[in-house]
N, C-alpha and C positions, 0 to 999 in steps of 0.2 A: 161130570158122568156119572153116572150112577154106576154099579156091578154090573147087572144085566146088556147096559146099553151098552159099553166097553166092551160083554165077553158078545156079544154079539157081533158089533164092529170086527171087532177083531177075526173072530169065525169069521166070515164074510172073507177074507183076508184067506184064510189059510188053501193049502193047494193040495192036501190030501190029506191020508191019516201018518201017514209018513214024516210029513208036514212038520219040523221043527215048532211053528207057530201051536198045531195041531197039539203037539204033546204038551208043548207050556200050558194051554188051555186046559186038559185034561186032565194036569197037574194042579192046578190051580182050584179049580170046579172038585175034586177027587178032598177026601179026608185025606191024601197019600201028602196033599201040599207042605204038610208037616216035617216030609225030609228034613235030614239033613245038608241038600244042594238046594234048598229054599225054605230054608228056618223063617223067616221074615215074609209073610204071606206081601206087605208091600211094596217087598223087591222084586216078587215073580210077577205082581203083578205090571211093576212100571218095564219089565222087560220085555211084557205082552202088549204094552201099550207101545212103547217105542220098533217090536216088531212088525207091529202093526203101521205105521205110521210110516216106515219108509219102504215096507210095502205098496204105501199110495202114492210117497213119493216117487218110486220106482215106474207105477205103475204109469202115471203121470208124464214121468222124463220119456217111457217106452212110448207114450203115445205121440209127446210132441215130436220122438226123433222121425219117430214113420210120419207123421203128416210133414215134415221138413224135407224127411228123404222124398215121397213124393211129391212137392215142388218142384226142388231138385230136377231130378225128371222130366216133369212138366218145363220147364226151360227148358232143359235143355235137347228136347224132342223140339222144339219150337227156334233152338237155334239149327238145327241139322235141316 
């Protein structure tokens, strides 16, 4: 993945300006990315990628849970 591609992908999963992922992307994109807490840009990039991946998996699991709950409710409605 190119920097632009994964930044766009990660940016799509941001929840808002106070979101940790938004803050990490902003820090990476700014010249302040060299601050002491993230001296290694690779480590920061990996952190951003991991958070984006976890968000994607979490979203998929929430959608699956919603679908299963809907099926359960349909089944219970038929039983009564």
